[in-house]
N, C-alpha and C positions, 0 to 999 in steps of 0.2 A: 652566440656568435662571438668570436674573439676579434676585438678591434685592434688594428695595427696602425702604426705611425712610422713615417720615414725617419731614418737616422743617418747622418752623414759622418763618414770616417774623416774627421777634420784634418788629421795628420797627413792623409793621402790625397785629399781634395785639391785640385788645381784651379778652382774658381773659374771654370770655363763658362758657366752660366747655362749650360744645356738643360739642366733640371729646372731652372727658373722659367725658361721659355715654355716648358710643357706642363707646368703645374696649373691645374684648372682652378685652384683656390688661391693662387698667389701666396702660398704658404712658405715659399723658399726665397731667400735673398742672399746676396753675396756680402759677407761681412768683411769690411775694410779691404776688399780686393784679395782676400787671403783664402777664404773657404766659404762653402755654402752653409747656410744655417736654416733650420726648419722651425717654423712657428707651430708648436704642437697643438695650439688651440685652433689653428686653421686647417691643419693637415687632416685629410679624410682617409689616408692609407690606400689610395688608389694604385700606387706602384708605378705610375708613369715616369716619375723621376728616376727610379732605380733602373728601369728599362732603358732610359735615354742616356744615363751616365756613361761616358766613354771610359772612365777609369774604374768603373764598377765599385765605387766606394759608398754607395747608398744602399742601405738595407731596410727592410720593413721589420719592425720588432713589435712585440706585444705591447699595447698601450697600458700605461700604469695609471 
């Protein structure tokens, strides 16, 4: 099974916090009020953040 992790397009992120609210592992935080940042150690790749993002700037990519 391929494991995936969330990745935020930080240039496009508007730091609305929608992803933070839906993350079941508290793996996402807002960095200095500028953009969302994912803790890859906590992210389980569930995709809830990507579905919730109104700007569609979160993707799931293959974990390295």
